[in-house]
N, CA and C atoms as an extended XYZ file, in Angstrom:
255
Properties=species:S:1:pos:R:3:atomname:S:1:resname:S:1:resid:I:1 pbc="F F F"
N         0.826       -1.194        0.000 N   MET     1
C         0.000        0.000        0.000 CA  MET     1
C         0.866        1.251        0.000 C   MET     1
N         0.377        2.259       -0.632 N   SER     2
C         1.113        3.524       -0.628 CA  SER     2
C         0.596        4.409        0.497 C   SER     2
N         1.465        5.239        1.011 N   ASP     3
C         1.062        6.174        2.060 CA  ASP     3
C         0.198        7.255        1.445 C   ASP     3
N        -0.930        7.530        2.086 N   HIS     4
C        -1.834        8.561        1.584 CA  HIS     4
C        -1.548        9.853        2.353 C   HIS     4
N        -1.138       10.870        1.636 N   LEU     5
C        -0.885       12.167        2.244 CA  LEU     5
C        -2.067       13.069        1.959 C   LEU     5
N        -2.663       13.595        2.991 N   SER     6
C        -3.804       14.483        2.827 CA  SER     6
C        -3.335       15.850        2.341 C   SER     6
N        -4.083       16.420        1.424 N   LYS     7
C        -3.770       17.766        0.949 CA  LYS     7
C        -4.466       18.815        1.803 C   LYS     7
N        -5.261       18.360        2.753 N   ASP     8
C        -5.958       19.264        3.660 CA  ASP     8
C        -4.967       19.774        4.706 C   ASP     8
N        -4.697       21.090        4.732 N   PRO     9
C        -3.718       21.609        5.696 CA  PRO     9
C        -4.183       21.489        7.151 C   PRO     9
N        -5.472       21.229        7.354 N   LEU    10
C        -5.992       21.098        8.712 CA  LEU    10
C        -6.021       19.644        9.183 C   LEU    10
N        -5.638       18.723        8.309 N   HIS    11
C        -5.661       17.304        8.653 CA  HIS    11
C        -4.729       17.028        9.834 C   HIS    11
N        -5.276       16.427       10.881 N   GLY    12
C        -4.475       16.072       12.045 CA  GLY    12
C        -4.264       17.195       13.043 C   GLY    12
N        -4.828       18.368       12.782 N   ILE    13
C        -4.689       19.513       13.685 CA  ILE    13
C        -6.002       19.696       14.439 C   ILE    13
N        -5.938       19.686       15.761 N   THR    14
C        -7.151       19.922       16.537 CA  THR    14
C        -7.446       21.419       16.580 C   THR    14
N        -8.686       21.740       16.882 N   LEU    15
C        -9.066       23.143       16.988 CA  LEU    15
C        -8.252       23.831       18.082 C   LEU    15
N        -7.979       23.129       19.158 N   GLU    16
C        -7.184       23.714       20.246 CA  GLU    16
C        -5.752       24.007       19.785 C   GLU    16
N        -5.140       23.094       19.052 N   GLN    17
C        -3.784       23.326       18.535 CA  GLN    17
C        -3.771       24.512       17.579 C   GLN    17
N        -4.762       24.550       16.702 N   LEU    18
C        -4.876       25.619       15.721 CA  LEU    18
C        -4.995       26.971       16.421 C   LEU    18
N        -5.903       27.055       17.386 N   LEU    19
C        -6.129       28.307       18.104 CA  LEU    19
C        -4.895       28.714       18.906 C   LEU    19
N        -4.251       27.765       19.544 N   THR    20
C        -3.047       28.059       20.321 CA  THR    20
C        -1.947       28.629       19.427 C   THR    20
N        -1.771       28.055       18.255 N   GLN    21
C        -0.752       28.563       17.330 CA  GLN    21
C        -1.094       29.966       16.844 C   GLN    21
N        -2.376       30.223       16.585 N   LEU    22
C        -2.786       31.564       16.165 CA  LEU    22
C        -2.525       32.590       17.262 C   LEU    22
N        -2.837       32.233       18.500 N   VAL    23
C        -2.620       33.150       19.625 CA  VAL    23
C        -1.127       33.408       19.808 C   VAL    23
N        -0.299       32.373       19.686 N   GLU    24
C         1.152       32.557       19.810 CA  GLU    24
C         1.700       33.443       18.696 C   GLU    24
N         1.147       33.306       17.507 N   HIS    25
C         1.642       34.066       16.354 CA  HIS    25
C         1.133       35.509       16.353 C   HIS    25
N        -0.179       35.687       16.538 N   TYR    26
C        -0.788       37.014       16.420 CA  TYR    26
C        -1.054       37.702       17.757 C   TYR    26
N        -1.364       36.931       18.795 N   GLY    27
C        -1.804       37.510       20.064 CA  GLY    27
C        -3.306       37.763       20.016 C   GLY    27
N        -3.914       37.900       21.194 N   TRP    28
C        -5.370       38.075       21.265 CA  TRP    28
C        -5.835       39.372       20.608 C   TRP    28
N        -5.091       40.442       20.814 N   GLU    29
C        -5.510       41.739       20.274 CA  GLU    29
C        -5.572       41.710       18.746 C   GLU    29
N        -4.546       41.166       18.128 N   GLU    30
C        -4.514       41.084       16.660 CA  GLU    30
C        -5.573       40.114       16.142 C   GLU    30
N        -5.790       39.006       16.858 N   LEU    31
C        -6.851       38.077       16.452 CA  LEU    31
C        -8.211       38.766       16.487 C   LEU    31
N        -8.456       39.538       17.547 N   GLY    32
C        -9.712       40.277       17.660 CA  GLY    32
C        -9.877       41.309       16.567 C   GLY    32
N        -8.764       41.860       16.096 N   TYR    33
C        -8.808       42.824       15.000 CA  TYR    33
C        -9.098       42.121       13.674 C   TYR    33
N        -8.440       40.991       13.454 N   ARG    34
C        -8.594       40.267       12.191 CA  ARG    34
C        -9.932       39.544       12.085 C   ARG    34
N       -10.395       38.977       13.196 N   ILE    35
C       -11.682       38.279       13.231 CA  ILE    35
C       -12.467       38.882       14.391 C   ILE    35
N       -13.425       39.706       14.079 N   GLN    36
C       -14.121       40.474       15.103 CA  GLN    36
C       -15.235       39.651       15.754 C   GLN    36
N       -14.822       38.868       16.763 N   ILE    37
C       -15.769       38.120       17.576 CA  ILE    37
C       -15.414       38.361       19.037 C   ILE    37
N       -16.435       38.406       19.876 N   ASN    38
C       -16.244       38.777       21.279 CA  ASN    38
C       -15.305       37.852       22.044 C   ASN    38
N       -15.265       36.581       21.686 N   CYS    39
C       -14.400       35.673       22.447 CA  CYS    39
C       -12.920       36.002       22.257 C   CYS    39
N       -12.579       36.831       21.259 N   PHE    40
C       -11.202       37.269       21.060 CA  PHE    40
C       -10.948       38.654       21.638 C   PHE    40
N       -11.995       39.412       21.901 N   THR    41
C       -11.810       40.801       22.332 CA  THR    41
C       -12.222       41.060       23.774 C   THR    41
N       -13.153       40.291       24.291 N   SER    42
C       -13.662       40.528       25.639 CA  SER    42
C       -13.242       39.388       26.563 C   SER    42
N       -12.227       39.629       27.392 N   ASP    43
C       -11.698       38.635       28.324 CA  ASP    43
C       -11.382       37.313       27.616 C   ASP    43
N       -10.484       37.331       26.634 N   PRO    44
C       -10.231       36.142       25.818 CA  PRO    44
C        -9.502       35.033       26.570 C   PRO    44
N        -9.863       33.810       26.244 N   SER    45
C        -9.155       32.638       26.755 CA  SER    45
C        -9.327       31.509       25.747 C   SER    45
N        -8.429       30.555       25.798 N   ILE    46
C        -8.515       29.403       24.900 CA  ILE    46
C        -9.817       28.651       25.171 C   ILE    46
N       -10.128       28.424       26.435 N   LYS    47
C       -11.304       27.631       26.803 CA  LYS    47
C       -12.599       28.263       26.291 C   LYS    47
N       -12.793       29.555       26.538 N   SER    48
C       -14.036       30.199       26.101 CA  SER    48
C       -14.101       30.290       24.579 C   SER    48
N       -12.965       30.508       23.952 N   SER    49
C       -12.935       30.588       22.490 CA  SER    49
C       -13.252       29.234       21.862 C   SER    49
N       -12.704       28.159       22.416 N   LEU    50
C       -13.002       26.824       21.901 CA  LEU    50
C       -14.486       26.513       22.012 C   LEU    50
N       -15.064       26.853       23.136 N   LYS    51
C       -16.495       26.604       23.348 CA  LYS    51
C       -17.320       27.332       22.287 C   LYS    51
N       -16.997       28.602       22.042 N   PHE    52
C       -17.726       29.389       21.048 CA  PHE    52
C       -17.499       28.845       19.641 C   PHE    52
N       -16.257       28.572       19.292 N   LEU    53
C       -15.936       28.132       17.934 CA  LEU    53
C       -16.538       26.768       17.607 C   LEU    53
N       -16.647       25.899       18.594 N   ARG    54
C       -17.246       24.577       18.356 CA  ARG    54
C       -18.746       24.676       18.092 C   ARG    54
N       -19.368       25.728       18.596 N   ARG    55
C       -20.820       25.902       18.430 CA  ARG    55
C       -21.189       26.852       17.295 C   ARG    55
N       -20.202       27.495       16.691 N   THR    56
C       -20.479       28.542       15.705 CA  THR    56
C       -19.674       28.277       14.430 C   THR    56
N       -20.289       27.580       13.468 N   PRO    57
C       -19.558       27.184       12.256 CA  PRO    57
C       -18.965       28.343       11.453 C   PRO    57
N       -19.653       29.469       11.344 N   TRP    58
C       -19.125       30.579       10.537 CA  TRP    58
C       -17.865       31.158       11.170 C   TRP    58
N       -17.830       31.222       12.502 N   ALA    59
C       -16.651       31.755       13.188 CA  ALA    59
C       -15.483       30.767       13.076 C   ALA    59
N       -15.790       29.488       13.219 N   ARG    60
C       -14.744       28.469       13.090 CA  ARG    60
C       -14.136       28.508       11.689 C   ARG    60
N       -14.969       28.691       10.674 N   ALA    61
C       -14.475       28.761        9.295 CA  ALA    61
C       -13.516       29.938        9.121 C   ALA    61
N       -13.820       31.076        9.740 N   LYS    62
C       -12.930       32.242        9.645 CA  LYS    62
C       -11.598       31.979       10.341 C   LYS    62
N       -11.649       31.325       11.483 N   VAL    63
C       -10.428       31.011       12.228 CA  VAL    63
C        -9.578       30.012       11.437 C   VAL    63
N       -10.217       29.002       10.862 N   GLU    64
C        -9.482       28.025       10.062 CA  GLU    64
C        -8.854       28.682        8.834 C   GLU    64
N        -9.577       29.607        8.206 N   ALA    65
C        -9.037       30.313        7.035 CA  ALA    65
C        -7.821       31.154        7.422 C   ALA    65
N        -7.876       31.816        8.574 N   LEU    66
C        -6.735       32.607        9.034 CA  LEU    66
C        -5.539       31.701        9.327 C   LEU    66
N        -5.784       30.541        9.902 N   TYR    67
C        -4.707       29.587       10.185 CA  TYR    67
C        -4.033       29.140        8.883 C   TYR    67
N        -4.836       28.801        7.884 N   ILE    68
C        -4.286       28.382        6.590 CA  ILE    68
C        -3.462       29.513        5.981 C   ILE    68
N        -3.967       30.733        6.077 N   HIS    69
C        -3.233       31.904        5.581 CA  HIS    69
C        -1.886       32.040        6.307 C   HIS    69
N        -1.906       31.837        7.622 N   MET    70
C        -0.684       31.955        8.421 CA  MET    70
C         0.347       30.905        8.009 C   MET    70
N        -0.064       29.653        7.844 N   ILE    71
C         0.915       28.616        7.500 CA  ILE    71
C         1.387       28.759        6.053 C   ILE    71
N         0.513       29.243        5.163 N   ASP    72
C         0.940       29.500        3.784 CA  ASP    72
C         1.998       30.601        3.743 C   ASP    72
N         1.781       31.668        4.504 N   ASN    73
C         2.764       32.759        4.560 CA  ASN    73
C         4.087       32.282        5.146 C   ASN    73
N         4.032       31.454        6.171 N   ALA    74
C         5.256       30.932        6.779 CA  ALA    74
C         6.026       30.072        5.777 C   ALA    74
N         5.312       29.281        4.990 N   ALA    75
C         5.966       28.439        3.985 CA  ALA    75
C         6.609       29.296        2.898 C   ALA    75
N         5.930       30.353        2.481 N   LEU    76
C         6.490       31.248        1.464 CA  LEU    76
C         7.743       31.952        1.970 C   LEU    76
N         7.708       32.396        3.221 N   GLN    77
C         8.872       33.071        3.794 CA  GLN    77
C        10.050       32.115        3.911 C   GLN    77
N         9.782       30.895        4.319 N   ALA    78
C        10.855       29.908        4.442 CA  ALA    78
C        11.450       29.596        3.074 C   ALA    78
N        10.595       29.509        2.071 N   LYS    79
C        11.072       29.215        0.719 CA  LYS    79
C        11.906       30.366        0.163 C   LYS    79
N        11.506       31.597        0.467 N   SER    80
C        12.245       32.750       -0.056 CA  SER    80
C        13.603       32.926        0.626 C   SER    80
N        13.786       32.340        1.800 N   LYS    81
C        15.062       32.445        2.512 CA  LYS    81
C        16.064       31.380        2.090 C   LYS    81
N        15.616       30.390        1.312 N   GLU    82
C        16.519       29.339        0.860 CA  GLU    82
C        17.536       29.925       -0.116 C   GLU    82
N        18.790       29.545        0.027 N   PRO    83
C        19.803       30.052       -0.916 CA  PRO    83
C        19.560       29.482       -2.311 C   PRO    83
N        19.767       30.321       -3.291 N   ARG    84
C        19.586       29.888       -4.683 CA  ARG    84
C        20.927       29.451       -5.250 C   ARG    84
N        20.910       28.386       -6.055 N   PRO    85
C        22.178       27.891       -6.636 CA  PRO    85
C        22.722       28.804       -7.701 C   PRO    85
């Protein structure tokens, strides 16, 4: 059998891991600016944000889209720093 590699960038990433990485990268203030939802702007925490995002599909979709944007940008930056032959 051949190994199946998923093309889904969210494959194997839990919502908690995704949110934690976004908070580490952007911080709560920037997240609240980029995605205007109260769980990011009013007394933000991972726990309250997870609860809201699990119950609110449109907000979760925005957070997932921002995560994909973040990892795509990181990949582009890493590629541009590689020395050219």
